[in-house]
N, C-alpha and C positions, 0 to 999 in steps of 0.2 A: 529593527532591520538593521542587519551589519552594513556600515559604510563601504564604499568603494575604496581601495588602496590610494596612496599618496603617489601622484605621479613624481618621477625622477628627471630633473633638467642635467644635462651634463653640458658644460661650457669650458671654454679654454682661450687662451690669447692673452692679450694684454688687458688691463682692467676695463677700457673703454670696450675692447671688443667682447669681453666677458659680458658687460652690462647690456651691449646690443643684444647678444643671444638671451638674456634672461627677460629683458623688454619684451622681445619678439614672442617670447613663450608664454609670458604672463601679461600681455597687453592688456585683455580684458580687466582685468582685476587691478592695473595700474590705472587704466581710464575711470574705472567706477570711483576709485579712491580721489584721483583729481576731480572729479565732477561734483564732490561733498565740499570742494573750498569755495571762500569768498574771497573778496579783494583785502579783506583784513589780515586774513591767514597770510596771503602772499607777501603784503607788505611787511608783517611781523617776521616772516621767514627770511627776509634778506639778509639781516645782520648775522643770524646763525650761519647763512651760507658763506658769508664773507670770512668768518672766524674756522670754518671746517676748511675752506681753500687754502688759508694759510697754514693750517696745521697737518691736514689729511687731504691733500689735493687729489690724491689717486682715488678717494671716495666720491668727490664731486665730479670727477670724471667718469666713475664707473656709473653713478646715477644719470649723468648726462647721456651716456650711452643707452640706458633703459628708456629716458625719455625720447630720445630719437628713434628708436624702435619702435616705441607704442605710439609715437604720432603726438606728443603732449609737450606742453611748456615744460622746459628744465627746471625753471623756478618752482612749478607746480608739484613735480615730483618730488624736489626737495622738501617744499612746505609738507608733504605727506609724511616726510620723515621726522618732523620736528613735534614729538608729543607733547613738548612743553607749552605748546600754543594751542591746544586741542580746545580750549575752552572758546576760540576764536571761531571754530569750525560752525558754520551754520548748521542749526538742528542738534547740537552737542547738548546730551542731557547730564543730569546729575548722577546717574546711576553707573557705580565703578562697574564697567563693562569688561573688566580684565582681572585676571587672579594669578595662578601658577602656583605649584607646589613642588618642592624639592625635596630629597631624601638622598643621603650619601652613608654608604657602608663601607669601611675598609677595614683590614686586620686590627684587633681581633674580631670585629662584628662579623666580617663576611665568612661564611662556611668554608669557602674554597680559598681564603687568602687573597683574593683580588680586590680590586678598588671598583665598586658598583656604584652609579648614580642613576636616580630615577625622576623622572619629569613629567607632571601635568601640566598642559599649557590651556588656560581657558581665557576665552574671547567670548565676544557676542555669537549666538549661534550662526548667523547667516554668514559669518565668515570662514565656517568650517569649508565651505565649497572651494575657497581659493587658497588651501593650503597646498603648499608643494615643497619637495625636495631639490636641492640644488648641489651637484657637485662641481666645486670649483676647480678649475686647474689653470691658474694663473701664474705665468713667468715670476719668478723668483721669491714665490710663497710655497708653502707646504700644500698638499691636495686639502681641500676644506670640503666637508659635507654639512650643510645647513638645513634646517627645516623653518619654514614660515610663511609669510605671505608676501607672494611676490618676490622685489628683491629684498625684501625686510625680513631679515632673520629673527628667529625667536630663540633658538640653541644651535649651537656648531660644535664641530669637532674636527680635529685635523691630523694628517699623518706624523706629524711630529710627535704626537701623544696627548696633546691639550684636548680637554673637554671643556666646553662653555654652557652651563645652563643658568637659570635663576629666574628672578620673579620681581613684579613691579612692586615699588614701594612710593611712598606719597611725601618726598622731600618739601620742606616749606622754604628751601633757598635758592630756588631754580633761577639761573641767570641766562643772559646770551652767551651761547658757545658752542662747542660740539655737542649735537643732539644726541642723547643716550641711545637712540635707536640705530644710529650710524657708529656710534663708538664700539659697539658689540661686533660691528663687522672687522673693526681693527683688532679687538682683541683676540678674535677666533683665528686670525692668520699668525699669531706669535708662537714661535717654537717651543718657548719654555713657560713655566710657571710663573717664574721671576718677570719675564718681560710681559706675560698677560696682566698680571697685578700692576705693573706700572702702567700700562696702557689704561686700566680701569682707573687709575688714580690720576690720569691725564689733568694737569692744572687747569686746563680752558675747558673744561667738561661743563655742559650747560646744567645737569643734573645727574643722575645716577640711577641704574637698576640695583636690586641686590644681584651680584653676579658672583654665581658657584663655579668656583675654576678648580679643576683636578687635571692631574697628568700622570702619564702611565708610569713616572718615577715612584709614585706613591703620594705625592704631595696634592695637598686640599687647601684651599683658602677661600673662604666665603668673604666677599667684600661687600660690606653694608654700607653702602655710600651715599652721600647727598651731593649737592654742587660744590660744597667747601670743606666737607669733612667726611671721613670714613673710620670704620672699626674692622679690623683683620681678624676673622673668627676661623679657627681651625678645630677639626672633630675632637672630640673629648678624649679621654683615656679608652672609653670603651669602643672609639673607633665609628661614631656616628655622628651626623649633624643633619638638621632640618630647617627649612626656611619657608615660610610663606610670602605674606604682602604687607608685613608691617615690620618695625624697627624692634628688635630684640635686645640688643645691648644697652647698656645704661647710657653709654657716651652718645649714642644715636637717637634715644628717644626724645630729645629735645627737638628734632627734624621732623618729627610726624605732624603732618599737616590733616590727617583724616582719623581722628581718634574714634570714631564710630565706626569705621570699617575695620581700623586695626581690631576691635574686639571682636568682630567676626572672623576675622583672620586668624586669630588667636586660637579658635576653633579647631581649624585644620591644621595649624602647628602642633597643637597638643596631642593632635590624634595621629599626626606623622611620627611623633617621638615615641608614642606608645607602640606603635609597629616596631619601630627600630630598637628598642629596650630589650628585649629579651636575646637579641643576638641571634647568631645562626644565620644571616642573612642570605638568600639564595634569590636568581632572579625571578623564580615562579612567586616567591614570598613579597618581592617588590612589586611583581604586576597585581598580586591579591591587595596589596597595601594601595597602591594607586587606583585600583577598582573600588574602594571603601566607600559605602554610601551614608555611613554613619553621620548623624547629625546634618543631614540635608535640612535646607539648600548650603549651608556650608561644610559640605563633605568635601572629601580629596578628590572624589569621581563626582563632577558636579554637572547636573542636567538643567534644562530650563524648567523653571516653575512660574507659577502665577507671580507677575510683579517684576519678572527678570528674567532676561534671554540669555544671562551668562551661563556657558558650559564648557566643558573640555573639548577641546576641538582637535587635539592630537596629544599623543603621551611618547616617551621614549626610555629605554633603559640601557645604559651604555656600561659595558665591559671595558672599562678606562684601560685597564691593564693590558688587554691583549688587542685594543683598537676595534671593537664589535660592538653593533648596535642594533637593538630591537626597536622598533617602533610603529606606530599606526595611526590612521585618521580616526577622531571622533574619540568615544570613552572608552578607557581601557577595558572595561567590563564587558564590551561587545565589539571588537575590533580586530579586522585581520591583520596578524603580526607581518611585518616587512623586517627584512635584514640589510644591513650594510657592513663591509669589512673592509679594512684599510691594508 
């Protein structure tokens, strides 16, 4: 059954005001996540909040606005933003409930000469109901369009031409710092690719996603990072790049904390590369690739199966050159296409 479309929330004003508007619109999802916390997680989050308040005070102000509108403790909302302490959440399981697959095609790989980015976002199946898109109009920032859960974005794009997608890796050097889930909020408001890369490499980051950054000027940088190191990867001469949920570069393999899951992620990575290899990439071909079920349960388009409730909860395909986005809730193989354009 084709899922309903993703609601779009439009907010504006200061960071605090925008946060309040997001908190009001997503209060149920915020309260659900706050309800999962225990005292240990709240205590562990405090030093992360202190660092973030020192380095990115507007992020804390924005989240405090979310908490105010949702009627919950600001520290609890912040703690929900610290994936680095997930093992302290009551009821946390050993299952890796996240994924994500990214594909990039730029000239000469793209048939129309434009820069295309495709992304599947994988989380637990129950989280699909809370997916929202947010258009942020905050004073002093480009217009930003994000897709994620409540105030927590997974992908984002801005009117200055920047696109942020990416996937979770498992670094073994996590430390107290700016949580990766909040660092991406800073990255996505940056006007240039260089600015975005600098934000991804913030020296006080707690850990890192693998951040796939691209810009309408044609530049693409994949920041394969951890808390203390990173490797910058660009598309090859064929104009393609792919990444899933494990470290690919030799430099970063030493930071892999989940070798078992890395082997499963490698299956999706190789499948994505095989789709990109022939070139001539179009948005239709990118959608077909994101809808691929080969090698399930470790397929690009993931569905719940026995023993795992991980699934693709939303997808997107961006024409970064022209600032146009296709996206939809649930699996790309059966989803209503939505559009956004800057």
